[in-house]
ROTOR-399729 format. One record per residue: x, y, z of N, C-alpha, C in turn. Coordinates in steps of 0.02 Angstrom, whole numbers, padded with zeros to 5 digits, always signed. Atoms other than C-alpha are relative to their C-alpha. Layout:
// residues N
XYZXYZXYZ
...
//
This chain:
// residues 402
+00002-00050-00047+03893+04844+04069-00031+00077-00052
+00010-00073+00030+03814+05013+04029+00037+00020-00028
-00023-00057+00046+03848+05153+03906+00053+00046+00046
-00058-00047-00032+04017+05248+03932+00002+00048-00047
-00026-00022+00062+04092+05395+03840+00061-00035-00046
-00046+00024+00056+04196+05351+03678+00069-00022+00033
-00070+00037-00027+04366+05268+03719+00051+00058-00051
-00060-00018+00052+04524+05369+03646+00008-00041-00050
-00036+00036+00014+04618+05291+03524+00050-00038-00004
-00039+00047-00030+04746+05229+03595-00004-00029+00067
+00023+00038-00053+04685+05145+03683+00053-00084+00045
-00068+00010-00042+05097+03656+04743+00008-00069+00001
-00027+00070-00019+05256+03265+04715-00021-00052+00041
+00026+00070-00045+05212+03169+04867-00051+00034+00056
+00061-00017-00063+05084+03172+05001-00021+00064+00011
+00032-00086+00023+05027+03354+05043+00015+00028-00014
-00015-00059+00005+05144+03467+05011+00015+00005-00085
-00042-00041+00053+05226+03449+04830-00047-00051-00064
+00039+00042+00059+05074+03369+04697+00008+00068-00051
-00009-00044+00078+05147+03462+04523+00021-00026-00019
-00025+00057+00069+05149+03385+04379-00021+00049-00075
+00006-00042+00049+05132+03527+04252+00053+00005-00046
-00050-00002+00043+05319+03518+04195+00035+00000+00044
-00053+00011-00027+05479+03500+04237+00033+00074+00029
-00041-00059-00046+05570+03627+04355+00043+00052-00047
-00034-00063+00038+05625+03777+04269+00004+00005-00068
+00006-00008+00081+05599+03716+04081-00036+00059-00016
+00041-00050+00037+05443+03824+04052+00014+00067+00003
-00015-00079-00001+05522+04002+04105+00085-00022-00059
-00094-00019+00038+05722+03945+04031-00041-00015-00075
-00004+00006+00075+05642+03875+03871-00059+00082-00014
+00019-00030+00016+05528+04038+03873+00028+00073-00006
-00050-00033+00022+05680+04155+03879+00017-00003-00035
-00062+00006+00061+05780+04085+03759-00053+00012-00055
+00040-00028+00075+05628+04081+03610-00007+00074-00011
+00007-00047+00030+05611+04222+03496-00072+00028+00034
+00091-00043-00051+05451+04346+03574-00032-00036-00057
+00069+00022+00051+05269+04305+03484+00012+00048-00045
-00007-00040+00076+05262+04359+03312-00079+00002-00014
+00047+00005+00049+05138+04408+03197-00006+00009-00063
-00034-00007+00058+05178+04383+03029+00082+00014-00006
-00076-00003-00004+05348+04376+03079+00019+00072+00058
-00047-00060-00018+05339+04549+03172-00007-00025+00080
+00012-00002-00085+05351+04555+03362-00031+00044+00021
+00079-00018-00005+05190+04567+03449+00014+00061+00053
-00016-00057-00048+05226+04752+03539-00076-00003+00024
+00076-00007-00016+05058+04785+03666+00006+00056+00036
+00012-00069-00052+05025+04956+03727-00041-00011+00039
+00019+00012-00059+04971+04989+03893-00077+00001+00004
+00055+00019+00029+04784+05010+03824-00040-00051-00012
+00018+00095+00007+04795+04827+03755-00015-00034+00088
-00010+00070-00071+04854+04738+03903-00060+00024+00059
+00053-00031-00063+04710+04854+04026-00072-00062-00033
+00066+00019+00043+04573+04795+03880-00003-00095+00009
-00010+00080-00015+04653+04599+03889-00039-00017+00051
+00019+00042-00078+04619+04586+04075-00066+00011+00007
+00080+00015+00000+04455+04663+04067-00048-00040-00044
+00029+00050+00015+04400+04543+03943-00005-00064+00017
-00033+00077-00017+04494+04398+04013-00070-00022+00077
+00043-00003-00094+04394+04461+04207-00050-00008-00029
+00077+00019+00026+04227+04446+04096-00048+00111+00045
+00049-00047-00068+04179+04640+04222-00027+00023-00080
+00076-00051+00035+04024+04732+04134-00026-00071-00045
+00033+00054+00030+03980+04541+04087-00088+00005+00016
+00050-00029-00012+03801+04545+04062-00011-00077+00059
+00011+00058-00037+03742+04367+04128+00064-00054-00007
-00051+00072-00001+03860+04209+04177-00025-00041+00047
+00029+00061-00058+03848+04042+04302+00093-00004+00016
-00056+00029-00042+03969+03982+04413+00070-00025-00038
-00059+00035+00049+04058+03868+04289+00028+00058-00050
-00041-00032+00054+04095+03989+04153+00027+00075+00025
+00005-00069-00008+04132+04139+04278+00110-00010-00007
-00057+00031+00012+04340+04138+04242+00043+00042+00057
-00022+00002-00058+04388+04218+04416+00015-00042+00038
+00006+00091-00042+04349+04062+04507+00067-00047-00009
-00035+00049+00024+04482+03985+04410+00078+00012+00066
-00046-00036-00034+04615+04087+04518-00038+00011+00103
+00049-00011-00078+04490+04127+04686-00021+00068-00013
+00019-00057+00006+04390+04277+04712-00005+00025+00060
-00018-00034-00066+04465+04364+04862-00083+00045+00046
+00089-00036-00050+04292+04391+05014+00025+00039+00042
-00026-00059-00044+04362+04539+05092-00055+00054-00001
+00023-00060+00000+04256+04672+05172-00089-00008-00037
+00037+00001-00003+04083+04699+05165-00042-00014-00081
-00007+00019+00078+04089+04692+04961+00048-00030-00019
-00031+00047+00028+04179+04544+04923+00005-00038-00050
+00015+00056+00069+04160+04388+04807-00062+00017-00011
+00117-00012+00043+03946+04412+04794+00019+00082-00066
-00008-00054+00084+04001+04566+04703+00038+00006-00022
-00023+00036+00067+04132+04522+04622-00021-00026-00055
+00039+00028+00072+04034+04404+04524-00052+00041-00013
+00065-00042+00053+03878+04511+04503+00027+00050-00060
-00010-00041+00066+03991+04620+04401+00038-00025-00054
-00050+00040+00069+04066+04489+04306-00067-00051-00032
+00060+00026+00014+03870+04448+04279-00006-00066+00035
+00040+00065-00049+03838+04303+04395-00020+00003+00082
+00014-00005-00077+03744+04368+04521-00045-00026+00024
+00037+00060-00060+03656+04268+04663+00011-00069-00020
-00023+00059+00024+03753+04116+04621-00051-00047+00051
+00017+00053-00051+03695+03942+04709+00042-00001+00042
-00054+00003-00072+03778+03957+04884+00027-00081-00007
-00030+00078-00028+03793+03770+04876+00064-00031-00078
-00053+00006+00042+03911+03785+04724+00049+00050-00003
-00079-00034-00044+04039+03898+04798+00022-00030+00071
-00045+00022-00042+04171+03856+04931+00028+00060+00028
-00037-00057-00030+04257+03992+05061+00078-00024+00015
-00067+00038-00038+04442+03935+05093+00053+00052+00021
-00060-00036-00016+04603+04017+05158+00036-00018-00052
-00046+00040+00061+04729+03999+05000+00061+00071+00000
-00053-00053+00018+04837+04138+04938+00000+00058+00019
-00023-00034-00052+04905+04269+05037-00022-00022+00074
+00037+00008-00090+04799+04180+05187-00034+00021-00005
+00084-00036+00007+04645+04274+05132-00012-00043-00022
+00031+00027+00023+04501+04203+05096-00031+00015-00057
+00003-00015+00049+04449+04159+04941-00058-00048-00026
+00047+00054+00009+04295+04090+04855+00026-00037-00069
-00005+00055+00080+04301+03943+04718-00071-00045-00011
+00062+00066-00001+04180+03819+04649+00014-00043+00047
-00006+00067-00030+04152+03684+04754+00030-00060-00024
-00001+00064+00062+04157+03554+04622+00095+00002-00005
-00066+00008+00008+04343+03624+04602+00074-00013+00083
-00028-00006-00048+04405+03605+04776+00066-00054+00021
-00033+00051-00009+04498+03453+04761+00072+00030-00035
-00059-00027+00048+04618+03550+04614-00005+00063+00025
-00021-00067-00018+04617+03694+04703+00060-00011+00062
-00023+00018-00058+04688+03626+04868+00079-00038-00028
-00058+00022+00004+04827+03556+04759+00042+00051-00054
-00023-00075+00025+04854+03716+04649+00043+00058+00046
-00022-00050-00049+04881+03828+04801+00036-00024+00050
-00049-00001-00050+05018+03732+04914+00052+00027-00023
-00087-00013+00034+05176+03808+04912+00059-00037-00046
-00019+00049+00037+05273+03755+04784+00093-00040+00020
-00039+00048-00025+05416+03703+04892+00053+00033+00075
-00005-00013-00063+05501+03728+05070+00014+00080+00023
-00036-00071+00003+05581+03901+05043-00071+00045-00007
+00053-00030+00003+05409+03937+04964-00043+00015+00073
+00013+00016-00069+05323+03886+05128+00036+00054+00030
-00035-00058-00005+05434+03991+05213-00007+00060-00002
+00008-00040+00020+05412+04123+05137-00081+00037-00002
+00090-00015+00010+05214+04131+05137+00003-00007+00076
+00000+00002-00075+05229+04106+05339+00029+00048+00040
-00033-00043-00006+05332+04243+05353+00040-00004+00063
-00046+00048-00060+05398+04243+05533-00006-00039+00032
-00001+00085-00027+05340+04083+05584+00066-00036-00031
-00034+00072+00045+05459+04006+05483+00070+00002+00063
-00054-00003-00049+05620+04075+05609+00000-00049+00048
+00012+00042-00060+05556+03977+05767+00005-00080-00020
+00005+00063+00045+05542+03837+05652+00045-00036-00025
-00051+00000+00019+05696+03843+05580+00062-00011+00064
-00016+00005-00054+05786+03861+05762-00007-00090+00034
+00008+00054-00049+05689+03688+05822+00012-00062-00053
-00008+00055+00065+05732+03606+05647-00041-00055-00035
+00047+00034+00019+05584+03584+05604-00029+00047-00101
-00014-00017+00080+05564+03611+05398-00097+00042-00017
+00062-00026+00019+05420+03718+05339-00075-00013-00024
+00060+00031+00010+05304+03611+05247-00029-00039+00050
+00016+00024-00049+05320+03492+05400-00040+00012+00030
+00058-00026-00093+05246+03611+05540-00053+00009-00071
+00060-00027+00040+05104+03668+05382-00042-00086+00010
+00055+00060-00009+05048+03466+05396+00001+00008+00074
+00040+00020-00085+05070+03464+05596-00046+00043+00016
+00039-00036-00027+04987+03606+05610-00079-00038-00034
+00048+00030+00046+04857+03544+05472-00032-00066+00049
+00019+00052-00032+04850+03376+05569-00042+00016+00067
+00047-00018-00079+04801+03451+05751-00066+00034-00020
+00061-00021-00001+04670+03557+05670-00041-00050-00048
+00036+00044+00030+04598+03395+05572-00043-00031+00050
+00028+00012-00039+04588+03318+05729-00057+00034+00048
+00007-00064-00064+04528+03465+05850-00085+00026-00051
+00066-00033+00000+04378+03521+05726-00050-00071-00046
+00038+00055-00003+04255+03384+05695-00084+00032-00037
+00051-00010+00013+04101+03490+05675+00034+00091-00001
-00005-00066+00003+04072+03687+05639+00039+00033+00082
-00062-00031-00078+04214+03787+05765+00010+00067-00027
-00041-00069+00015+04243+03971+05765+00058-00001+00005
-00080-00001+00025+04417+04023+05740+00033-00005+00066
-00034+00016-00065+04447+04072+05913-00001-00070+00045
+00006+00049-00031+04391+03914+05996+00062-00048-00022
-00058+00052+00025+04501+03813+05880+00079+00033-00005
-00075-00045-00025+04665+03937+05915+00007-00029+00067
-00011+00038-00065+04630+03887+06088+00022-00071+00005
-00014+00045-00023+04637+03727+06077+00059-00039-00049
-00029+00012+00040+04759+03707+05952+00081+00033+00060
-00054-00038-00041+04881+03828+06079-00011-00064+00059
-00017+00047-00056+04852+03670+06205+00023-00071-00035
-00039+00050+00023+04941+03540+06094+00039+00001-00055
-00053-00025+00034+05041+03618+05980+00089+00020+00038
-00063+00000-00044+05246+03636+06034+00013+00077+00000
-00021-00085-00011+05319+03820+06071+00047+00037-00059
-00037-00047+00055+05413+03848+05894-00077-00007-00040
+00050-00015+00014+05234+03853+05833-00045+00060+00014
+00048-00022-00064+05167+03981+05958+00050+00066+00004
-00020-00056-00017+05195+04170+05990-00032+00049+00023
+00047-00065-00019+05152+04323+06095-00020+00020-00035
+00017-00067+00037+05028+04425+06034-00040+00052+00036
+00055-00052-00041+04990+04591+06099-00042+00021-00019
+00078-00034+00015+04844+04635+06022-00037-00053+00042
+00040+00034-00056+04760+04476+06129+00034-00019+00062
-00035+00000-00031+04866+04472+06238+00018-00058+00027
+00001+00085-00016+04912+04294+06243+00040-00036-00042
-00047+00058+00068+05014+04146+06157-00064-00027-00045
+00034+00052+00049+04931+04064+06003+00060-00003-00050
-00044+00031+00074+04996+03986+05842+00011+00084-00028
-00024-00055+00032+05071+04120+05726-00063-00009-00063
+00056-00015+00040+04928+04179+05595-00008-00039-00065
+00017+00016+00077+04989+04119+05418+00013-00090+00017
-00005+00071+00012+05033+03933+05467-00055-00020+00016
+00080+00017-00015+04848+03940+05536-00046+00002-00048
+00039-00033+00055+04774+04009+05393+00042-00047-00071
-00030+00051+00077+04883+03908+05250-00025-00077+00016
+00016+00084-00018+04862+03734+05346-00082-00046-00003
+00062+00007-00031+04678+03750+05367-00043-00053-00064
+00022+00021+00042+04629+03691+05183+00037-00074+00004
-00037+00039+00004+04770+03572+05200-00035-00071+00051
+00019+00061-00053+04686+03485+05344-00108-00017-00019
+00082+00012+00023+04506+03479+05251-00024+00039+00047
+00039-00052-00028+04428+03631+05325-00034+00059-00059
+00004-00067+00030+04326+03776+05245-00042+00052+00034
+00063-00071-00050+04233+03942+05302-00049+00011-00004
+00061+00002+00000+04064+03942+05353-00015+00100-00040
+00003-00064+00041+04021+04105+05199-00053+00044+00078
+00044-00067-00056+03977+04265+05290+00031+00010+00071
-00017+00020-00073+04031+04214+05463+00074+00074+00021
-00036-00046-00022+04122+04351+05569+00002-00009+00072
-00090+00027+00002+04226+04290+05673-00002-00049-00039
+00005+00065+00032+04268+04144+05569-00018-00040+00017
+00020+00070-00039+04189+03982+05575+00025-00043-00044
-00017+00018+00063+04267+03841+05487-00046-00097+00025
+00035+00053-00002+04196+03684+05465+00036-00067-00038
-00029+00055+00031+04258+03496+05399-00021-00002-00084
-00015+00021+00033+04267+03458+05223-00024-00068-00013
-00013+00071+00014+04230+03264+05202+00021-00003-00037
-00033+00038+00091+04319+03153+05081+00065+00054-00018
-00060-00035+00038+04435+03301+05027+00058-00020-00035
-00092+00004+00011+04596+03261+04965+00003+00030-00088
-00030-00059+00045+04707+03372+04840+00015-00057-00050
-00027+00043+00057+04707+03300+04661+00081-00010+00001
-00056+00025-00001+04837+03195+04596+00041+00058-00035
-00050-00043+00049+04892+03334+04465-00035+00070+00002
+00039-00063+00001+04842+03526+04446-00039+00012-00052
+00019-00048+00081+04721+03572+04335+00001+00057-00034
-00026-00047+00058+04776+03663+04176-00043+00074+00037
+00030-00064-00010+04641+03787+04232+00009+00025+00065
-00009-00021-00055+04675+03804+04411+00059+00015+00024
-00056-00001-00022+04868+03803+04399+00019+00096-00008
-00009-00068-00015+04906+03982+04490+00034+00057-00037
-00045-00048+00056+05045+04045+04382-00037+00015-00080
+00048-00001+00054+04921+04005+04208-00025+00056+00007
+00044-00036-00030+04797+04087+04308+00011+00080-00004
-00034-00073+00019+04898+04255+04317+00003+00006-00050
-00009-00038+00026+04931+04267+04172-00063+00001-00050
+00050-00005+00055+04778+04234+04086-00055+00054+00022
+00029-00056-00021+04693+04356+04193+00024+00049+00027
-00035-00064-00014+04820+04490+04239+00047+00007-00044
-00047+00008+00026+04943+04465+04103-00012+00052-00043
-00074+00010+00012+05055+04528+04008+00050+00008+00082
-00026+00003-00069+05161+04490+04164+00062-00028-00004
-00065+00037+00009+05329+04425+04228+00011-00050+00072
-00010+00044-00088+05382+04305+04383-00017+00056+00027
-00002-00046-00062+05407+04453+04487-00082+00013+00030
+00079-00019-00014+05217+04506+04469-00030-00088+00018
+00042+00062-00057+05168+04316+04513+00029-00015+00056
-00001-00013-00099+05272+04309+04654-00043+00030+00022
+00025-00067-00042+05222+04464+04731-00081-00006+00025
+00061+00013-00012+05043+04414+04700+00002-00067+00039
+00012+00054-00044+05056+04236+04775+00038-00004+00069
-00045-00013-00062+05184+04311+04903+00053-00054+00003
-00057+00067+00024+05326+04144+04826+00068+00029-00035
-00050-00006+00047+05483+04161+04781+00018+00004-00063
-00028+00010+00089+05548+04222+04600+00007-00068-00024
-00015+00047+00033+05631+04083+04573-00046-00079-00006
+00057+00069+00010+05490+03943+04616-00051+00015-00043
+00032-00032+00058+05400+04047+04493+00009-00015-00075
-00053+00025+00056+05516+04018+04373+00002-00076-00008
-00017+00095+00014+05531+03833+04401-00092-00012-00032
+00066+00013+00017+05336+03835+04376-00038+00033-00069
+00017-00037+00066+05321+03950+04229-00021-00056-00063
+00028+00017+00064+05216+03886+04075+00031-00006-00062
-00029-00015+00050+05273+03822+03933+00002+00043-00066
+00037-00046+00055+05154+03898+03812-00010+00074+00022
-00005-00079-00026+05191+04072+03903+00072+00020-00074
-00053-00042+00046+05261+04182+03749+00010+00091+00012
-00011-00059-00009+05340+04338+03763-00007+00056-00051
+00030-00068+00047+05286+04511+03694+00048+00064+00037
-00036-00064-00036+05341+04702+03727-00058+00024+00027
+00062-00064-00039+05223+04811+03839+00040+00067+00008
-00043-00074-00003+05290+04991+03788+00062-00009+00000
-00100-00013-00008+05474+04927+03783+00011-00060+00031
-00046+00044-00055+05475+04809+03936-00044-00063-00011
+00012+00059+00020+05486+04622+03924-00049-00037+00047
+00044+00023-00034+05328+04523+03981-00020-00055-00038
-00004+00053+00021+05245+04370+03947-00087-00019-00002
+00063+00016+00010+05065+04308+03897-00008-00083-00018
+00019+00089+00038+04994+04124+03850-00025+00026-00046
+00000+00007+00060+05004+04082+03680-00052+00034-00023
+00071-00010+00011+04823+04083+03665-00051+00071-00005
+00041-00073+00005+04792+04269+03720+00048+00041-00041
-00028-00068+00037+04929+04347+03623-00012-00001-00066
+00012-00019+00075+04844+04311+03466-00052+00047-00001
+00066-00035-00011+04696+04414+03532+00010+00062+00028
-00020-00064-00048+04799+04559+03610-00037+00029-00009
+00000-00077+00037+04724+04696+03511-00087+00013-00004
+00064-00009+00019+04538+04654+03525-00022+00043+00070
+00019-00047-00050+04437+04803+03616-00035+00005+00057
+00013+00051-00032+04393+04780+03769-00093+00047+00030
+00070-00021-00008+04201+04816+03876+00011+00084+00012
+00041-00057+00003+04112+04969+03899-00023+00001+00071
+00044-00027-00070+04023+05057+04062+00042+00029+00055
-00024-00026-00094+04066+05111+04232-00039-00052+00064
+00005+00035-00053+04083+04996+04372+00034+00021+00081
-00028-00011-00056+04129+05007+04553+00029-00063+00024
-00046+00066-00033+04275+04870+04600+00006+00000+00074
-00006-00018-00060+04272+04843+04764+00084-00011+00038
-00095-00024-00010+04453+04868+04855+00038-00042-00002
-00047+00055+00031+04506+04684+04832-00016-00046-00053
-00001+00017+00087+04450+04651+04658+00048-00025-00029
-00069+00029+00005+04572+04543+04578+00023+00064-00071
-00044-00052+00044+04573+04685+04440+00052+00051+00041
-00033-00043-00033+04638+04803+04561+00053-00051+00051
-00033+00049-00029+04753+04643+04627+00057+00015-00037
-00060+00007+00050+04885+04662+04479+00043+00021+00044
-00077-00037-00028+05068+04688+04535+00019+00053-00032
-00028-00064+00051+05094+04812+04408-00022+00064-00006
+00063-00083-00032+04987+04971+04506+00032+00039-00060
+00008-00047+00044+05082+05085+04387-00039-00013-00058
+00033+00010+00075+05000+05004+04223-00057+00011+00016
+00097-00009+00018+04809+05017+04276+00006+00092+00044
-00003-00074-00025+04851+05199+04397+00067+00047-00009
-00023-00029+00017+04984+05290+04321+00023+00063+00034
+00001-00073-00033+04978+05451+04427+00005-00026+00073
-00026+00051-00065+05080+05403+04598-00058+00037+00066
+00053-00051-00055+04961+05533+04702-00084-00044+00004
+00076+00010+00015+04792+05447+04629+00036-00082+00029
-00028+00056-00022+04896+05275+04667-00019-00028+00075
-00009-00008-00091+04917+05312+04850-00057-00018+00029
+00041-00009-00041+04764+05357+04887-00057-00066-00024
+00048+00039+00025+04664+05210+04792+00040-00067+00040
-00035+00050-00023+04807+05071+04866+00011+00034+00065
-00007-00049-00060+04787+05157+05049+00049-00089+00062
-00010+00051-00060+04861+05020+05197-00045-00022+00032
+00071+00026-00015+04722+05044+05296-00047+00023-00036
+00064-00015+00019+04545+05086+05268-00002+00008-00086
-00004-00001+00071+04574+05049+05071-00062+00016-00054
+00089+00005+00035+04413+05113+04952+00018-00042-00072
-00014+00036+00093+04372+05028+04783+00029+00050-00037
-00039-00065+00052+04407+05109+04634-00070+00003-00068
+00057-00020+00037+04285+05180+04497+00031-00013-00063
-00007+00038+00058+04313+05091+04331-00063+00035-00035
+00046-00037+00055+04253+05206+04169+00044+00007-00050
-00052-00002+00025+04318+05208+04015+00054-00045-00023
-00057+00051-00017+04413+05071+04047+00060-00007+00040
-00072-00027-00046+04528+05171+04188-00038+00010+00046
+00007-00002-00056+04535+05188+04353-00005+00080+00016
+00009-00068-00008+04462+05350+04371-00032+00033+00052
+00018-00037-00069+04415+05387+04564+00006-00055+00031
+00010+00015-00044+04383+05309+04709-00068-00010+00039
+00080+00007-00024+04228+05250+04809+00000-00028+00080
+00021+00033-00063+04155+05204+04988-00046-00016+00007
+00085+00013-00042+03990+05130+05057+00026+00005+00072
-00010+00011-00078+03952+05136+05237-00093+00000+00004
+00064+00012-00001+03776+05095+05316-00038+00059+00054
+00013-00070-00040+03678+05246+05361-00090-00017-00003
+00069-00007-00028+03489+05214+05423-00037+00009-00049
+00008+00067+00002+03372+05129+05343+00061-00032-00050
-00035+00029+00078+03509+05090+05186+00091+00026+00017
-00042-00007-00006+03666+05136+05144+00020+00061-00067
-00010-00057+00036+03756+05285+05084+00082-00006-00035
-00058+00034+00040+03894+05290+04925+00031+00067-00010
-00050-00054-00008+04038+05424+04935+00031-00015-00080
-00039+00032+00045+04122+05415+04764+00078+00091-00016
-00030-00034-00003+04276+05538+04741+00056+00008-00072
-00010-00002+00071+04323+05560+04558+00063+00041-00023
-00066-00031+00028+04496+05613+04465-00012+00014-00074
+00000-00033+00080+04403+05640+04288-00065+00001-00014
+00075+00005+00028+04234+05660+04223-00030-00065-00016
+00058+00073+00033+04101+05507+04214-00067+00012+00002
+00091+00005-00003+03916+05522+04197-00026-00011+00062
+00027-00009-00055+03831+05557+04344-00060-00074+00018
+00046+00061-00013+03696+05425+04298+00012-00070+00003
-00032+00047+00020+03807+05295+04259+00032-00035+00093
+00000+00016-00087+03866+05303+04463-00054+00001+00025
+00079-00008-00037+03699+05334+04519-00009-00091+00001
+00029+00049+00021+03650+05172+04429+00047-00072+00029
-00020+00043-00031+03780+05064+04498+00022+00008+00054
+00018+00024-00071+03780+05118+04680-00074-00019+00016
+00079+00042-00010+03577+05058+04659+00020-00059+00003
-00010+00086-00001+03649+04888+04611+00059-00035+00061
-00045+00021-00046+03787+04898+04740-00050-00026+00072
+00032-00027-00039+03646+04945+04868-00056-00062+00012
+00049+00080+00010+03517+04796+04792+00056-00077+00034
-00036+00061-00032+03679+04668+04826+00007-00002+00060
-00004+00015-00074+03681+04719+05006-00077-00017+00019
+00068-00017-00010+03483+04709+05010-00013+00046+00050
-00012-00070-00052+03488+04888+05090-00022+00061-00057
+00013-00028+00048+03405+05035+05001+00050+00067+00003
-00057-00049+00006+03519+05174+04925-00045+00066+00036
+00029-00077-00036+03498+05336+05044+00012+00061-00049
-00025-00054+00032+03623+05438+04951+00072-00031-00024
-00064+00025+00023+03773+05454+04844+00029+00070-00025
-00009-00042+00004+03878+05586+04837+00064-00001-00034
-00078+00012+00043+04014+05624+04708+00026+00073+00003
-00023-00035-00006+04146+05741+04727+00059+00007-00049
//
């Protein structure tokens, strides 16, 4: 990353739905809770806020000069591809600019959002992102579970039924709207609802999205409305690869964390997360609060984080952590950053989120506006705005800093 001001001192058993073989149900969390906290030289590890943030910045490789698709860590958990500055921008600010398109794939996974992964990892991703249980599936599909339950259909069986229908319908690239129309014609009433926005009856949205990868479908990159296409021969891995395990990945990339944080990220029940807690998660104290890290990360919790200034997209993984007060302690600043509608991006400088930014098209290029909560070197902001415009293939017309 370019230079920055100096840092202050304190710094988812069988068929499609249950392929999980990491550890016996509940054992990992019970063992982690029952054991003593991690220690160094017999002293329990205490992690400060600054150390926790630095650990995440390093783990996510923010500001890395250069890297490849193979060695970019955030691709293990998936890079959300939402908005104009989605996955490709997230990869660029981690040193993987202009990655080979054939090495990446976009699929609907966590929280039903489009995420980008290594194409070679898709069998593992298909296994890693299935719901942990029927209760978990019910939580992930929200209100769609109620009519299914009333009809005597389990949530996992419903996802498989939707996936089977999708697989038979999509044999070539197809726009989401067309597939939705065809699904409406073949699915029974418990799977469907009246949509006031569309003024039509169609499938509930979350089962639609969460069944797509089960059906062996990917999203064509950059399409809006989304275009789905088959992934020939895709079969979920028999076991979840260690690096793609979603609970482990959260702890590695957004730790120290609690089961509640991981459950919030996945939209899963806390019980299911605890049932799949890693055996090698160790307890640490984060400013007096009980949290967990993977053992290998606890050993390097006190290494400094990267330097520089970056413009993080609104749905960048760093901003997806479920302990928002740790990232942005000021409630008013947090409210500004994590808006329900029209969410801006975050300005990262000196290892802290110090403001928000937005970019909009302005012929012949884009304008970038920045609202700061703390002073930041203007030249660093200008450099990152230029980089953002270049990533969109447009000239930078103006940078406004307030």
